[in-house]
N, C-alpha and C positions, 0 to 999 in steps of 0.2 A: 548448580556445584562451583566447588572451591575449585578453581584451576582444573579442573578436568578430571577430577577423581571420583571413582564409580562408588568406592564406600573406603572408610577410614582405617579396613587393613589392607588396602590394596599396595603400600610401601613397606609394611611390616617385616616381609623379608629383606631389605637394604637396614631397615633399622636395626635389627640383630644381628646382622652384618656391620654394621658400626659399634656395635657394644660389643660385639666379640672381640673385635682388633680395639677396643679401647681395654676390656679384663687383661688382654694380652699386654699392652701395651703398661699398663696398672702393674701387673706379675713383672715386667721387664723394668721399671722402676723402683719395684723391692727389691728386685736381685741386684740391681747398680746401688739402691743407699745402703743395702748389707756391707757391701763390699767395700774396701777401704776407700778406693778414687772412685768421685760418680761422673767420670770418663763417659761423655755422651748424653748423659741427663737433658741437655740443654734442646738436641735434638726431639730426643725422648716427649719433653714434655710441648714441643712445638706440634708434633704429630699428634698428642691429647688434645692438645686446643681446638686442632682441626676438628679429628674424629666429633668430639662435643660440638662444635659449630655445625658441624652436618647431621650430628644427631639430631640437635636443638631446631635446627631447620625441617624435620621432616617428622618430627614429633607437633613442629609449629601448623602443619599440614593435615596432620591428623586430627588437631585440635580442632581447627578450623573448622573444617568438613564436619567434627563432629556439634559443631554447634548448629551450620546451617539447616540437620537435620535434627533438630529437636534436644540432642543432648547434650551434659556436661562440657567443658574441653580442658578436662583430665584425666587422667588413671581410669576413673572411676566411671567416666560417663564412656569411656572404652570399655571398660567393663560389661558396662551395662549391653551394649552394641554388640560386642561378642556374645556373652549369654542370649539373646536377644536374634542377630541376626549371623555371625561369625559358621564358617563351615569348620569341619573337624581342623583341615589346615592351618588356620589361621587360629585356631584355640591352643595349637601344640605350639604355633609361632610364640604365641604372646605368653601362653602357658612360660614357656624356657625365655622370652626375655625375660617375665619375668625372675624368675634365677640366676639372669648373668645381673640382671644390678641389685638383686643382693650381692654377689661375690664382687661386683663392682663397688658399692656400698662400704663391705668392709676391706677390699683390697689397698680403698683410697682412706681409709682408718687407720690400717697400719702405715701405711706410707707416712702419712699424717705422722704419727709416732713417732715414726724412723727419723723423717724431716727436725722434728725437737728434739730430738737426743743430737744428731748431726749439726743442729745452731748450737744446739748445746756445748760440746763438745770444741767447735771452733773458736766460740765467744769466751771457754776456758782459755782455748790457747793464745787467740787474742792477747786476754790479760796479762796472763803469764809475758808474751813476748814484748809488754809494755811496761813487766818491772812492778804489775799493780795485784796485790793482796790483800786481804782483807787482816791476816794473822803478821804479815810482816815477815817471811820463814823466807826471806832470798838473803843471802850472807855475801861477803865479798873476800876479797883473797886474805885481807888480815883475820877473818872471823866475826867479825863485827857484823851487825844487821844492817844490811845497805836500805832500808827505808828508814829513813830520819824521821826522827819527832820535831814539832813547831815546838813546842815546851819548851822552857827553861829548868833546867835541873836545879832540883833542889840544892840545900846544902852548898851551893856555889857562892862566894862574895863577890 
C-alpha cells in the first residue's frame, strides 16, 4: 500500500478543506482585481500557490494508491473506485469536491479576464506616459502635435 494509505478516500476531507480554502482565495483575488488598487495580491498569490502544492501532494498520493490497487491514476479511476467501494460519506465529499473544482475553475477563468484587463489598462498608461501613440494625438503648449514626423515637408525648397 502506498505510504500506509488504507483507501484512496483517506485524505479526501483534507483535499476538500484545501480546495475550499483555494476557492476562498480565488474569490478574494477577484475582489482585489476588481478594486482600483490590488494591494495584498502578492501575499494572496503566495497562499494560492501553497494551497495548490498541498492539493497536488494529496491528489498525487491518492492517484498513486489507486494505481497500486488496479485503478487508473486520475479522477476517473477515483470515480470508479468510489462507485465500487466508497462509503456514503466519501461519495458526499467527492461530489462536493467536484462542485468546488467547478467553482474554482470558473473563478480562475474570470480572474484571468480581470488580470488581462488590468494589464491592458496598465500598458495603455505606460504607453501614454512614454508619449507613444499611434495617432499622434499629443499636443504641445503651442497647439502643435508633439509627435514629430521624420519625413520631408512637401513644397519646401
